[in-house]
C-alpha positions in Angstrom: -22.9 0.8 -13.0 -20.9 2.4 -10.3 -17.1 2.6 -10.7 -14.5 3.2 -8.1 -11.0 4.5 -8.8 -8.4 3.2 -6.4 -4.9 4.3 -5.4 -2.8 3.5 -2.3 -0.2 5.2 -0.1 2.3 4.2 2.5 2.2 7.1 5.0 5.6 7.8 6.3 7.2 7.3 2.9 7.4 3.5 3.3 9.4 3.7 6.6 6.3 2.9 8.8 5.7 -0.8 8.3 2.5 -0.7 10.5 0.4 1.5 8.2 -1.1 1.3 4.7 -3.8 3.3 3.1 -6.1 2.6 0.1 -8.6 5.2 -1.2 -11.5 4.4 -3.5 -13.3 7.3 -5.1 -16.7 6.7 -6.6 -17.6 9.2 -9.4 -21.0 9.4 -11.0 -21.0 8.5 -14.7 -22.7 11.8 -15.5 -19.8 13.7 -13.8 -16.8 11.8 -15.1 -16.0 14.0 -18.1 -16.3 17.2 -16.0 -14.0 15.7 -13.4 -11.4 14.7 -16.0 -11.5 18.2 -17.5 -11.1 19.8 -14.0 -8.2 17.4 -13.1 -6.4 18.1 -16.4 -6.8 21.9 -15.9 -5.4 21.7 -12.4 -2.4 19.6 -13.4 0.8 21.8 -13.7 2.6 21.5 -17.0 5.7 20.2 -15.2 3.7 17.1 -14.1 2.9 14.1 -16.3 -0.1 13.5 -14.0 -1.6 15.2 -11.0 0.2 13.7 -8.0 0.0 14.7 -4.4 3.6 14.2 -3.4 5.0 16.2 -6.3 2.9 19.3 -5.4 3.6 22.4 -3.5 1.5 22.8 -0.3 -0.6 25.6 -1.8 -1.4 23.4 -4.8 -2.4 20.5 -2.6 -4.9 22.6 -0.7 -6.4 24.0 -4.0 -6.7 20.4 -5.4 -8.9 19.3 -2.5 -11.7 21.0 -4.3 -11.5 18.4 -7.0 -12.9 15.8 -4.6 -16.3 17.5 -5.0 -16.7 15.3 -8.1 -16.8 12.2 -5.9 -20.1 10.7 -4.9 -18.2 9.0 -2.1 -14.6 8.6 -0.9 -13.8 5.4 0.9 -10.5 5.1 2.8 -9.3 1.8 4.1 -6.4 2.1 6.6 -4.3 -0.7 7.9 -3.0 0.1 11.4 -1.6 -3.1 12.7 1.4 -5.1 13.5 4.6 -4.7 11.5 4.1 -6.5 8.1 5.5 -6.4 4.6 3.9 -4.0 2.2 2.1 -6.7 0.2 0.6 -8.2 3.3 -0.7 -4.8 4.4 -2.0 -4.2 0.9 -3.9 -7.6 0.9 -5.6 -6.8 4.2 -6.7 -3.4 2.8 -7.7 -5.0 -0.5 -9.9 -7.6 1.1 -11.8 -5.0 3.2 -12.0 -2.6 0.2 -13.6 -5.1 -2.1 -16.1 -6.1 0.6 -17.0 -2.4 1.3 -17.3 -1.6 -2.5 -19.6 -4.6 -3.0 -21.8 -3.4 -0.2 -22.0 0.0 -2.0 -23.0 -1.8 -5.3 -19.9 -0.9 -7.1 -19.6 -3.1 -10.2 -16.2 -1.9 -11.6 -12.9 -1.0 -9.9 -10.0 0.7 -11.6 -6.7 0.3 -9.8 -3.6 2.4 -10.6 -1.1 0.0 -12.1 2.0 -0.9 -10.1 3.6 -2.8 -12.9 3.0 -6.3 -14.4 4.3 -8.3 -11.4 2.4 -6.4 -8.7 -0.8 -6.3 -10.9 -0.6 -10.1 -11.2 -0.4 -10.2 -7.4 -3.5 -8.1 -7.2 -5.4 -10.3 -9.7 -4.3 -13.4 -7.7 -5.7 -11.9 -4.5 -8.9 -10.8 -6.2 -9.4 -14.4 -7.5 -8.8 -15.8 -4.0 -11.4 -13.3 -2.7 -13.9 -14.4 -5.3 -13.3 -18.1 -4.4 -14.4 -17.1 -0.8 -17.5 -15.3 -2.1 -16.2 -11.7 -1.9 -16.4 -9.5 -5.0 -17.9 -12.0 -7.4 -19.9 -9.3 -9.2 -17.1 -6.8 -9.4 -15.0 -6.3 -12.5 -11.4 -5.1 -12.1 -8.8 -3.5 -14.2 -5.4 -1.8 -13.8 -4.7 1.5 -15.6 -1.9 4.1 -15.7 -2.9 7.3 -14.1 -1.8 9.1 -17.2 -4.4 7.1 -19.1 -7.2 7.3 -16.5 -7.2 10.8 -15.1 -9.8 9.9 -12.4 -7.2 7.9 -10.6 -5.8 11.3 -9.5 -8.8 11.7 -7.2 -7.9 8.6 -5.2 -4.3 9.9 -5.0 -5.6 13.2 -3.6 -7.8 11.4 -1.1 -4.8 9.3 0.2 -2.6 12.4 0.4 -5.2 14.5 2.1 -5.9 11.8 4.7 -2.2 11.3 5.4 -1.8 15.1 5.8 -4.8 15.4 8.0 -6.6 17.6 5.5 -9.7 15.4 4.9 -11.8 16.6 7.8 -15.2 18.0 6.9 -15.2 16.1 3.6 -17.7 13.4 2.8 -15.8 10.2 3.2 -15.9 6.9 5.1 -12.8 5.7 6.8 -12.4 2.0 7.9 -9.4 1.2 10.1 -8.4 -2.5 10.1 -6.0 -4.0 12.7 
């Protein structure tokens, strides 16, 4: 079964209400432990988890090599009219689930955003299933400190926002 690890970002630090970004990183089962080990080795002691926005610029560039563990990186970017963050997220989530289903991904691990926001996600995912999208996909939320591979999705978001993802194997879908 293929698994995607998903994180999100609001480019512009949440001040740009027209953009939202979700990254899904698919890692082969056979490479997961090596990827986890590499992520843990690259995480500075001062960090609880590897996180793009807490890093120094030189660290960020060196961390991009960790994305070599991905079979595929999928970026869903909302560039549309001004909207609240949850509305932008729902637009991205709908397209993300459809794209992952097309790629035969059977499991999705989202970084948790807390009980209330995770409930919102589950509600949206149920609504998508009712419409026939993502019926065969299993979902769960996890803390990045518990599932190290979520760091790869964080890196993919950060690299894309910083314009450092050129030349890397990824697919970017922009939705209005």
